[in-house]
Each structure stands twice: as C-alpha cells, then as structure tokens.
N, C-alpha and C positions, 0 to 999 in steps of 0.2 A: 678584225672582229674576233672577240673572244667567246668561244662557246664551250660549254661543258665544265667550266671552272666553278660556277656557282653550285652545281650539284654536289661535288665532294665537300664543299664548305658547309652546306646545309646538312649533309649526312653527319658530319663531325659534330655540329651544333645539336642535332637531334640525339646523337649517341651520348653526349655530355648531359643533356637534359634527362634522358632516361636513366642514366647511371646515378645522377644526383637524386632523382625521385626514389630510386630503389634503396638508397642508403639513409633516408630519413627515418628517425625513430617512430615507432608506432605510438600514436597518442590515444590508443584504445583503452577502454576500461570495461571490466566484466562485472556484472552485478547479478544478484539473485536474492531470493528471500528464503528465510528459514523459520518455520513455525515452531520455534523452541523459545524458552525464556531467555532474555538477554544475557543473564549471568552465565548460563550454560554455553551460549554461543561465544561469549567473550573468552572464557577460560579455554574452550576447545580451539579457538583461533590462535591464541597465544601458544598453546602447546603444539599445535600443528606447525607453526612457523619456527619456534625455538627448539623443540625437542624432536619432533618427527623429521623435520628437514635440516635442522642444525643451522638455520640462518641467524645471523646476528640481529638482535633487536636494537635499533638506535634510540627509539623513543616510543612510549606508549602511554595512553591515558584512557582509563576505563570510563570515566564520567563523560568525556568528550567523544569516546568511541573511535579511537584510531590507534594503529600500530604502524610505525615506520621501521622497515627492515631492509637488510641487504640480501638480495636474491643472488644465489651463486649459479652460474651456468652449469650444464651437465658435466663438464670436465672439472669444475671447481677452480678454473683459472681466473675468471673475471667475476666481479660482483656488480650488481645493478641496483639502483634505488627502487624500492617497492613500498607500497602502502596498502593497508586494508582499513576500510571505514565500516563501522557498524552503526546503524540507525534504527531506533525504535519507530515502527510505523504501524498503521492499521490498514489492512486490506480486507475488503468484504466483511467488515465487522469482526475481524480477528487481529489480535496483536501479534505481529511478526517482527523479525529482525532483518533489515536489508543489509546485505554484505556487498561491498564494492572493493574489488582487487584492482590495483593499478601498478603496472611495471612498464613505464613509458618506453623504455629502450628495447623491450622484448615484444615478440609477436603476441597477439591476444590469446592464442591457444594456451600459452603458459598461465595466464590469469584464469582461463576457463578450467585448466587442470587443477589449479589450487582451489578454486571454488568447488569443483566436483569432489576433491579429496576432503574438504571441510564438510560437505554434505554427507559423505560416506562415514566420516569420523563421528558426526552427530548421531547418525542412525546406529552405528556400532556401539556407542557409549550410552545413548539415552533411549534407544528404540525409535519407533516410527514417530514422525512429527505429530504435533497436536492436530486433531481433526478440526476442520472449520466448524464454527457454531451452526446450529440449525438455522435455516432461513426464518426471518421474522414473518409471522402470520400477518397478512394484510388486514386492516381494520374491517370489521363486519359491516356489510353494506345494509342500509335501511331498505325495507320493502318499498316498492314503487308508491309514490303518493305521499310518503312521509317527508316532513320537512326536517332539516337538520336541527338538532337541539331540542326537539319535542320529545317528551317522555311518552311511553305507551298510554298512561292514564289521561294524557291531554288529548287523545284522539277524539274527534267530534262524534264518531259513530258509536262510542261506548256509552252505556247507560241509556239506551233507547227508550226503556219503559219508564224512565223518570221524567218528571215535568221539568221543563227548562228552568234553570235558576234565574231568579230576578235579581236585579241589582239592588243592593241595600238602599233603603230609603234614607233620605237626609233627615237629620234631627228636626222635629217640628213639622215635617211634611205630612200631608194627609195621604193615607193609602189610596191606591187607585180603585176604581169601581170593580175591577175584576180580581182584586186581591182576596185571598181567603179570609182576611180579617173582616171584610164587609159582610161576608156570608154569615159570620158568627154573631153579628150584631142584631 
C-alpha cells in the first residue's frame, strides 16, 4: 500500500501552477479623462512620450488618436510595446478626451504613472482643466390644473366679465331668438 506519495506530487503541481500564474503578462489598461481640447492633449501626449521620457515612437496617428511606443524599463535594459489611445467623448454635457494607456507586459501602476504624469503636464502647461458647463435648468412646470400645450390666454377662467362667445352662424342661417340681432329689429 502506497501512502504519502500523492501529496508531494500535488504540491509540485500546485507550485508549477502558481509560478505560471505569476509570470503571465498583465493585460491591464489604465484610462482617465482630461477636460482639455483634443489638440492640446494630443501634442502633450506625444511630447511626454518622446521628449520627457525619451521613448521611441513606432507609429502615431492624430486623426485616429493613437501612439505606439517602446516603453523602457527603469534600468533602460529592456523595452516593452506600449500604446496610448485618445478619444473625443462627452461626459455630463462636457467635451473631454479619454486617454487609455496600455503596456501589456508591465504592471498597471506603470500605466497609472504615465497617465498621472500626463495630467500634471496638462495642468503645468495649460492651467486647470475646463470647468464643467452649468447644469441645464429643468423645464418650467405648469401650475396645477393646466393642460400641456395650452397658452395662458386659453384659460377658461379669464375674461369672466365677457359674454360667452357664440359660434359663428352658417351663411343663410337665421339668428337665434336670444341673439342680439333680434333685439335690434
């Protein structure tokens, strides 16, 4: 009877599984919004990547809103493929730019650091972001009893001292006995 041999085999399998999980690249992406004009965000993003950090830009397209670059690790020994996407969006009635950093082989805090640096660069170069527009005023509510679409002059209680209007007579019809034209005859 064999006892105790399955336990070391299971431990080895578990250790291999844990080690393989720890070595998988992070598939994270970090995004945020900037309340600045698109052109300002674009030029600041390109300058941050190329000039401030010295990363090589492999490809960029302003109209489509992306930059592909080579992220260098802290020692400058290895490079990793990175991208940043810019999208014009509207949030709460304000035009903003959504920025998405992705460096799949690095931890997400690297992407967060780049996004934070871009936000700081925008504030340093252009000042505080645009304030959101004032909230839209809700439509005025009609007083109780009013029907939608009625104008104030159409209210039945106005003109109480006037006689009720009669419908116009048809051509050739005789006036009614209570009409003012009878009294004048």
